[in-house]
N, CA, C and O of each residue as an XYZ file, in Angstrom:
560
protein
N     -74.950      0.787    -22.439
C     -74.550      2.168    -22.492
C     -75.779      3.029    -22.259
O     -76.842      2.771    -22.824
N     -75.638      4.030    -21.443
C     -76.740      4.925    -21.164
C     -77.089      5.716    -22.414
O     -76.212      6.210    -23.124
N     -78.385      5.825    -22.667
C     -78.826      6.555    -23.842
C     -79.918      7.528    -23.446
O     -80.732      7.241    -22.568
N     -79.930      8.665    -24.089
C     -81.002      9.629    -23.943
C     -81.521      9.912    -25.344
O     -80.788     10.426    -26.189
N     -82.786      9.576    -25.594
C     -83.383      9.775    -26.914
C     -82.566      9.106    -28.018
O     -82.418      9.668    -29.103
N     -82.034      7.911    -27.752
C     -81.291      7.166    -28.753
C     -79.847      7.603    -28.934
O     -79.152      7.061    -29.793
N     -79.375      8.567    -28.150
C     -78.008      9.057    -28.255
C     -77.185      8.461    -27.118
O     -77.557      8.574    -25.950
N     -76.071      7.830    -27.460
C     -75.230      7.205    -26.449
C     -74.474      8.260    -25.653
O     -73.987      9.248    -26.204
N     -74.386      8.030    -24.345
C     -73.687      8.948    -23.450
C     -72.177      8.757    -23.596
O     -71.676      7.634    -23.531
N     -71.466      9.854    -23.790
C     -70.016      9.821    -23.870
C     -69.432     10.435    -22.606
O     -69.989     11.381    -22.048
N     -68.312      9.892    -22.163
C     -67.623     10.395    -20.978
C     -66.279     10.926    -21.455
O     -65.360     10.152    -21.724
N     -66.166     12.242    -21.559
C     -64.999     12.854    -22.202
C     -63.687     12.555    -21.498
O     -62.638     12.543    -22.141
N     -63.718     12.315    -20.199
C     -62.463     12.043    -19.476
C     -62.181     10.551    -19.303
O     -61.287     10.180    -18.543
N     -62.932      9.688    -19.997
C     -62.734      8.248    -19.851
C     -61.313      7.842    -20.222
O     -60.694      7.054    -19.507
N     -60.789      8.359    -21.316
C     -59.422      8.012    -21.733
C     -58.411      8.425    -20.675
O     -57.410      7.736    -20.476
N     -58.657      9.541    -19.991
C     -57.765      9.985    -18.922
C     -57.883      9.074    -17.699
O     -56.897      8.809    -17.011
N     -59.093      8.603    -17.442
C     -59.318      7.652    -16.355
C     -58.548      6.361    -16.617
O     -57.928      5.809    -15.708
N     -58.586      5.882    -17.856
C     -57.839      4.682    -18.225
C     -56.343      4.949    -18.102
O     -55.607      4.113    -17.579
N     -55.886      6.108    -18.580
C     -54.459      6.454    -18.549
C     -53.926      6.566    -17.130
O     -52.727      6.402    -16.906
N     -54.789      6.839    -16.180
C     -54.349      6.979    -14.786
C     -54.181      5.645    -14.074
O     -53.680      5.598    -12.951
N     -54.595      4.567    -14.717
C     -54.530      3.228    -14.126
C     -53.242      2.514    -14.503
O     -52.749      2.693    -15.616
N     -52.679      1.702    -13.597
C     -51.533      0.870    -13.979
C     -51.916     -0.020    -15.165
O     -52.919     -0.733    -15.124
N     -51.110      0.035    -16.204
C     -51.389     -0.699    -17.436
C     -52.022      0.165    -18.502
O     -51.920     -0.144    -19.689
N     -52.669      1.234    -18.106
C     -53.355      2.094    -19.069
C     -52.589      3.342    -19.450
O     -53.091      4.179    -20.199
N     -51.371      3.472    -18.936
C     -50.602      4.711    -19.092
C     -50.400      5.153    -20.536
O     -50.312      6.352    -20.798
N     -50.325      4.222    -21.472
C     -49.999      4.558    -22.863
C     -51.213      4.659    -23.777
O     -51.064      4.733    -24.997
N     -52.405      4.661    -23.206
C     -53.616      4.676    -24.024
C     -53.665      5.877    -24.967
O     -54.176      5.763    -26.081
N     -53.150      7.005    -24.544
C     -53.205      8.218    -25.370
C     -52.198      8.198    -26.515
O     -52.243      9.067    -27.386
N     -51.291      7.223    -26.530
C     -50.329      7.082    -27.632
C     -50.978      6.532    -28.897
O     -50.423      6.663    -29.988
N     -52.136      5.925    -28.758
C     -52.762      5.226    -29.882
C     -53.239      6.198    -30.957
O     -53.916      7.184    -30.666
N     -52.873      5.901    -32.212
C     -53.417      6.666    -33.327
C     -54.264      5.780    -34.241
O     -54.483      6.100    -35.409
N     -54.737      4.656    -33.685
C     -55.707      3.778    -34.333
C     -55.234      3.211    -35.672
O     -56.000      3.146    -36.634
N     -53.967      2.802    -35.721
C     -53.394      2.277    -36.969
C     -53.907      0.887    -37.308
O     -53.940      0.514    -38.480
N     -54.311      0.108    -36.299
C     -54.836     -1.233    -36.536
C     -53.824     -2.356    -36.438
O     -54.168     -3.511    -36.692
N     -52.575     -2.049    -36.075
C     -51.564     -3.108    -35.928
C     -51.994     -4.142    -34.898
O     -51.716     -5.331    -35.054
N     -52.672     -3.693    -33.848
C     -53.128     -4.610    -32.799
C     -54.120     -5.635    -33.357
O     -54.044     -6.823    -33.044
N     -55.027     -5.168    -34.167
C     -56.036     -6.056    -34.744
C     -55.429     -6.973    -35.792
O     -55.802     -8.143    -35.883
N     -54.497     -6.456    -36.583
C     -53.887     -7.245    -37.650
C     -53.133     -8.461    -37.130
O     -53.058     -9.479    -37.818
N     -52.572     -8.371    -35.927
C     -51.785     -9.486    -35.396
C     -52.533    -10.298    -34.342
O     -51.986    -11.269    -33.820
N     -53.749     -9.929    -34.025
C     -54.493    -10.566    -32.931
C     -55.043    -11.936    -33.340
O     -55.810    -12.031    -34.297
N     -54.654    -13.000    -32.618
C     -55.163    -14.329    -32.970
C     -56.661    -14.486    -32.691
O     -57.317    -15.310    -33.328
N     -57.203    -13.725    -31.767
C     -58.642    -13.810    -31.494
C     -59.425    -13.140    -32.618
O     -60.465    -13.650    -33.035
N     -58.936    -11.998    -33.115
C     -59.655    -11.330    -34.210
C     -59.625    -12.165    -35.490
O     -60.479    -11.986    -36.358
N     -58.654    -13.075    -35.619
C     -58.603    -13.967    -36.774
C     -59.734    -14.989    -36.760
O     -60.199    -15.420    -37.815
N     -60.176    -15.377    -35.563
C     -61.210    -16.421    -35.469
C     -62.564    -15.889    -35.016
O     -63.562    -16.607    -35.088
N     -62.615    -14.645    -34.551
C     -63.875    -14.042    -34.101
C     -64.084    -12.729    -34.841
O     -63.430    -11.727    -34.550
N     -64.989    -12.746    -35.788
C     -65.226    -11.560    -36.610
C     -65.649    -10.341    -35.788
O     -65.433     -9.203    -36.205
N     -66.244    -10.576    -34.635
C     -66.741     -9.466    -33.831
C     -65.724     -8.957    -32.808
O     -66.084     -8.156    -31.946
N     -64.475     -9.394    -32.877
C     -63.449     -8.922    -31.945
C     -62.446     -8.067    -32.700
O     -61.826     -8.521    -33.662
N     -62.291     -6.805    -32.249
C     -61.458     -5.858    -32.950
C     -60.795     -4.916    -31.937
O     -61.427     -3.956    -31.495
N     -59.536     -5.171    -31.561
C     -58.869     -4.304    -30.589
C     -58.850     -2.827    -30.992
O     -58.976     -1.953    -30.134
N     -58.694     -2.542    -32.281
C     -58.695     -1.136    -32.711
C     -60.037     -0.483    -32.402
O     -60.076      0.685    -32.013
N     -61.122     -1.205    -32.565
C     -62.441     -0.656    -32.252
C     -62.571     -0.400    -30.748
O     -63.171      0.593    -30.336
N     -62.017     -1.284    -29.939
C     -62.020     -1.051    -28.486
C     -61.269      0.238    -28.179
O     -61.741      1.061    -27.395
N     -60.105      0.414    -28.791
C     -59.323      1.634    -28.568
C     -60.093      2.875    -29.042
O     -60.073      3.911    -28.377
N     -60.758      2.767    -30.175
C     -61.554      3.895    -30.673
C     -62.634      4.264    -29.660
O     -62.873      5.443    -29.399
N     -63.280      3.255    -29.094
C     -64.334      3.511    -28.107
C     -63.770      4.149    -26.839
O     -64.402      5.024    -26.248
N     -62.581      3.713    -26.423
C     -61.945      4.333    -25.257
C     -61.685      5.803    -25.536
O     -62.068      6.671    -24.751
N     -61.035      6.078    -26.655
C     -60.655      7.448    -26.993
C     -61.865      8.347    -27.229
O     -61.796      9.555    -27.002
N     -62.975      7.761    -27.683
C     -64.198      8.530    -27.914
C     -65.001      8.769    -26.641
O     -65.932      9.574    -26.637
N     -64.644      8.071    -25.555
C     -65.351      8.255    -24.294
C     -66.553      7.352    -24.108
O     -67.460      7.686    -23.346
N     -66.580      6.228    -24.778
C     -67.708      5.296    -24.704
C     -67.527      4.335    -23.528
O     -67.437      3.121    -23.709
N     -67.477      4.894    -22.344
C     -67.174      4.151    -21.120
C     -68.124      2.986    -20.881
O     -67.676      1.863    -20.653
N     -69.422      3.235    -20.930
C     -70.392      2.173    -20.659
C     -70.256      1.027    -21.649
O     -70.375     -0.139    -21.272
N     -70.010      1.348    -22.903
C     -69.853      0.347    -23.948
C     -68.611     -0.503    -23.705
O     -68.652     -1.726    -23.843
N     -67.504      0.151    -23.342
C     -66.234     -0.566    -23.129
C     -66.291     -1.405    -21.857
O     -65.979     -2.595    -21.886
N     -66.685     -0.799    -20.747
C     -66.656     -1.518    -19.470
C     -67.818     -2.490    -19.302
O     -67.703     -3.469    -18.565
N     -68.926     -2.235    -19.972
C     -70.086     -3.105    -19.854
C     -70.189     -4.149    -20.940
O     -70.956     -5.104    -20.814
N     -69.420     -3.980    -22.013
C     -69.470     -4.926    -23.126
C     -68.589     -6.142    -22.892
O     -67.947     -6.267    -21.849
N     -68.566     -7.019    -23.856
C     -67.813     -8.260    -23.721
C     -66.429     -8.256    -24.323
O     -65.655     -9.182    -24.081
N     -66.087     -7.229    -25.109
C     -64.828     -7.252    -25.849
C     -63.603     -7.388    -24.960
O     -62.690     -8.148    -25.284
N     -63.567     -6.672    -23.856
C     -62.361     -6.709    -23.012
C     -62.145     -8.074    -22.373
O     -61.044     -8.379    -21.914
N     -63.174     -8.885    -22.341
C     -63.061    -10.211    -21.738
C     -62.622    -11.258    -22.750
O     -62.248    -12.365    -22.363
N     -62.659    -10.932    -24.040
C     -62.277    -11.888    -25.077
C     -60.781    -11.904    -25.354
O     -60.282    -12.835    -25.986
N     -60.070    -10.906    -24.899
C     -58.623    -10.823    -25.127
C     -57.928    -12.017    -24.476
O     -58.177    -12.328    -23.311
N     -57.064    -12.677    -25.228
C     -56.372    -13.878    -24.758
C     -55.132    -13.571    -23.929
O     -54.549    -14.472    -23.327
N     -54.725    -12.308    -23.895
C     -53.539    -11.878    -23.164
C     -52.269    -12.536    -23.706
O     -51.381    -12.911    -22.940
N     -52.189    -12.671    -25.024
C     -51.000    -13.248    -25.654
C     -49.909    -12.202    -25.872
O     -48.745    -12.543    -26.081
N     -50.290    -10.941    -25.823
C     -49.391     -9.786    -25.975
C     -48.811     -9.637    -27.381
O     -47.807     -8.945    -27.550
N     -49.405    -10.259    -28.383
C     -48.965    -10.018    -29.761
C     -49.131     -8.552    -30.117
O     -48.285     -7.970    -30.796
N     -50.215     -7.961    -29.660
C     -50.472     -6.548    -29.937
C     -49.375     -5.662    -29.352
O     -48.984     -4.665    -29.959
N     -48.888     -6.026    -28.184
C     -47.826     -5.265    -27.531
C     -46.561     -5.321    -28.380
O     -45.880     -4.310    -28.555
N     -46.250     -6.489    -28.901
C     -45.036     -6.663    -29.700
C     -45.108     -5.920    -31.034
O     -44.074     -5.530    -31.577
N     -46.315     -5.720    -31.567
C     -46.455     -5.131    -32.898
C     -46.816     -3.647    -32.906
O     -46.763     -3.017    -33.963
N     -47.172     -3.083    -31.789
C     -47.644     -1.694    -31.757
C     -46.490     -0.706    -31.958
O     -45.527     -0.722    -31.192
N     -46.577      0.152    -32.977
C     -45.503      1.122    -33.219
C     -45.479      2.260    -32.204
O     -44.515      3.024    -32.157
N     -46.518      2.380    -31.398
C     -46.613      3.477    -30.428
C     -46.487      2.995    -28.979
O     -46.669      3.790    -28.056
N     -46.183      1.725    -28.763
C     -46.051      1.150    -27.424
C     -47.309      1.377    -26.569
O     -47.221      1.708    -25.386
N     -48.472      1.193    -27.195
C     -49.737      1.401    -26.485
C     -49.971      0.319    -25.435
O     -50.539      0.598    -24.379
N     -49.544     -0.905    -25.709
C     -49.667     -2.028    -24.779
C     -51.150     -2.385    -24.527
O     -51.631     -2.372    -23.394
N     -51.839     -2.697    -25.616
C     -53.270     -2.994    -25.549
C     -53.608     -4.076    -24.529
O     -54.589     -3.939    -23.799
N     -52.830     -5.135    -24.462
C     -53.122     -6.215    -23.503
C     -53.096     -5.693    -22.068
O     -53.902     -6.116    -21.240
N     -52.178     -4.778    -21.771
C     -52.122     -4.180    -20.432
C     -53.327     -3.276    -20.185
O     -53.860     -3.225    -19.077
N     -53.746     -2.568    -21.224
C     -54.936     -1.726    -21.110
C     -56.162     -2.579    -20.826
O     -57.014     -2.200    -20.023
N     -56.251     -3.727    -21.481
C     -57.365     -4.646    -21.242
C     -57.404     -5.072    -19.783
O     -58.475     -5.117    -19.177
N     -56.240     -5.386    -19.212
C     -56.201     -5.775    -17.791
C     -56.711     -4.637    -16.914
O     -57.461     -4.867    -15.965
N     -56.302     -3.410    -17.232
C     -56.777     -2.253    -16.476
C     -58.291     -2.087    -16.629
O     -58.995     -1.817    -15.655
N     -58.776     -2.248    -17.842
C     -60.214     -2.114    -18.103
C     -61.023     -3.184    -17.382
O     -62.107     -2.909    -16.867
N     -60.497     -4.399    -17.346
C     -61.195     -5.467    -16.621
C     -61.320     -5.106    -15.146
O     -62.378     -5.296    -14.545
N     -60.249     -4.589    -14.566
C     -60.303     -4.170    -13.169
C     -61.312     -3.053    -12.958
O     -62.068     -3.071    -11.987
N     -61.327     -2.089    -13.858
C     -62.284     -0.987    -13.768
C     -63.716     -1.496    -13.897
O     -64.608     -1.039    -13.183
N     -63.933     -2.441    -14.807
C     -65.262     -2.994    -15.028
C     -65.811     -3.637    -13.759
O     -66.981     -3.464    -13.419
N     -64.958     -4.376    -13.067
C     -65.372     -5.030    -11.828
C     -65.556     -3.985    -10.713
O     -66.578     -3.980    -10.025
N     -64.577     -3.118    -10.544
C     -64.631     -2.113     -9.471
C     -65.833     -1.188     -9.599
O     -66.405     -0.764     -8.595
N     -66.216     -0.876    -10.833
C     -67.300      0.079    -11.038
C     -68.658     -0.583    -11.251
O     -69.633      0.083    -11.599
N     -68.716     -1.908    -11.036
C     -69.985     -2.620    -11.032
C     -70.571     -2.979    -12.387
O     -71.746     -3.337    -12.470
N     -69.787     -2.894    -13.444
C     -70.271     -3.308    -14.757
C     -70.317     -4.833    -14.850
O     -71.239     -5.397    -15.440
N     -69.323     -5.491    -14.268
C     -69.240     -6.954    -14.244
C     -68.820     -7.383    -12.838
O     -68.267     -6.590    -12.076
N     -69.089     -8.644    -12.506
C     -68.709     -9.090    -11.168
C     -67.337     -9.769    -11.166
O     -66.824    -10.176    -12.209
N     -66.767     -9.877     -9.984
C     -65.418    -10.420     -9.828
C     -65.335    -11.875    -10.283
O     -64.269    -12.331    -10.698
N     -66.430    -12.597    -10.209
C     -66.421    -14.002    -10.627
C     -66.080    -14.125    -12.114
O     -65.355    -15.040    -12.507
N     -66.588    -13.225    -12.934
C     -66.255    -13.261    -14.357
C     -64.751    -13.092    -14.541
O     -64.133    -13.828    -15.310
N     -64.165    -12.131    -13.844
C     -62.724    -11.896    -13.961
C     -61.938    -13.134    -13.543
O     -60.979    -13.518    -14.212
N     -62.336    -13.750    -12.454
C     -61.661    -14.963    -11.978
C     -61.819    -16.097    -12.993
O     -60.858    -16.808    -13.288
N     -63.020    -16.261    -13.520
C     -63.278    -17.344    -14.474
C     -62.499    -17.141    -15.772
O     -61.981    -18.101    -16.343
N     -62.415    -15.901    -16.236
C     -61.667    -15.623    -17.466
C     -60.181    -15.876    -17.242
O     -59.517    -16.462    -18.097
N     -59.655    -15.442    -16.102
C     -58.239    -15.700    -15.794
C     -57.964    -17.203    -15.728
O     -56.968    -17.680    -16.271
N     -58.837    -17.933    -15.072
C     -58.670    -19.383    -14.951
C     -58.750    -20.055    -16.322
O     -57.964    -20.957    -16.611
N     -59.685    -19.629    -17.165
C     -59.819    -20.204    -18.511
C     -58.549    -19.956    -19.324
O     -58.105    -20.838    -20.060
N     -57.970    -18.781    -19.200
C     -56.736    -18.483    -19.910
C     -55.588    -19.357    -19.455
O     -54.824    -19.868    -20.275
N     -55.466    -19.531    -18.152
C     -54.404    -20.391    -17.610
C     -54.588    -21.832    -18.074
O     -53.628    -22.486    -18.482
N     -55.812    -22.321    -18.011
C     -56.083    -23.695    -18.433
C     -55.792    -23.875    -19.924
O     -55.248    -24.898    -20.338
N     -56.151    -22.893    -20.708
C     -55.913    -22.970    -22.146
C     -54.425    -23.006    -22.465
O     -53.988    -23.799    -23.300
N     -53.655    -22.166    -21.816
C     -52.202    -22.157    -22.048
C     -51.564    -23.460    -21.576
O     -50.665    -23.983    -22.234
N     -52.017    -23.982    -20.454
C     -51.491    -25.244    -19.938
C     -51.820    -26.391    -20.894
O     -50.968    -27.236    -21.171
N     -53.056    -26.420    -21.396
C     -53.465    -27.459    -22.339
C     -52.648    -27.376    -23.629
O     -52.241    -28.405    -24.167
N     -52.409    -26.181    -24.123
C     -51.600    -26.017    -25.323
C     -50.193    -26.567    -25.106
O     -49.669    -27.291    -25.952
N     -49.593    -26.229    -23.991
C     -48.242    -26.716    -23.698
C     -48.208    -28.243    -23.607
O     -47.287    -28.872    -24.128
N     -49.203    -28.842    -22.948
C     -49.258    -30.295    -22.836
C     -49.407    -30.947    -24.214
O     -48.771    -31.963    -24.493
N     -50.242    -30.368    -25.068
C     -50.439    -30.928    -26.412
C     -49.165    -30.817    -27.247
O     -48.798    -31.751    -27.960
N     -48.496    -29.670    -27.154
C     -47.246    -29.485    -27.910
C     -46.181    -30.458    -27.407
O     -45.466    -31.062    -28.205
N     -46.076    -30.609    -26.100
C     -45.102    -31.543    -25.538
C     -45.387    -32.965    -26.009
O     -44.461    -33.715    -26.315
N     -46.668    -33.340    -26.068
C     -47.025    -34.683    -26.552
C     -46.668    -34.842    -28.030
O     -46.186    -35.898    -28.441
N     -46.897    -33.817    -28.817
C     -46.534    -33.881    -30.237
C     -45.015    -34.005    -30.424
O     -44.543    -34.758    -31.275
N     -44.268    -33.257    -29.620
C     -42.807    -33.341    -29.691
C     -42.332    -34.736    -29.311
O     -41.458    -35.303    -29.967
N     -42.914    -35.286    -28.245
C     -42.522    -36.617    -27.783
C     -42.854    -37.674    -28.841
O     -42.055    -38.579    -29.083
N     -44.013    -37.564    -29.465
C     -44.377    -38.576    -30.463
C     -43.563    -38.419    -31.744
O     -43.305    -39.407    -32.432
N     -43.161    -37.213    -32.069
C     -42.335    -37.008    -33.256
C     -40.907    -37.517    -33.045
O     -40.224    -37.889    -33.999
N     -40.469    -37.528    -31.792
C     -39.120    -37.992    -31.468
C     -39.025    -39.516    -31.571
O     -37.943    -40.092    -31.679
N     -40.199    -40.140    -31.535
C     -40.253    -41.580    -31.736
C     -39.879    -42.344    -30.565
O     -39.883    -43.574    -30.603
């Protein structure tokens, strides 16, 4: 994040920039209740992952922090947050929009986006294979 004399640069229209992107349309609905974080399986195992904090940074205009940081890449895209949000913010969709913005605006390269997508697909496939094996072995 750009800093001048230790003060982080804020971009007041960042939330509007996110809202203008496909997937980011509902970002302004968020009132930071924390439902997204409470149901997030990644925040359960990673103390430093907090979807509500990401939303706070978006709404505060902390563009460099959001697009240049690692939080948006840790989202598993399970959409639990979408199912639990009382305001239909659709955090997982916002993350997809932010990832695209991060790559397009040069904060991260396209290879990271491809690798994260591939890791997610492989993880879901591995989970399904393991569950199927457990079901088969339980059936005897």
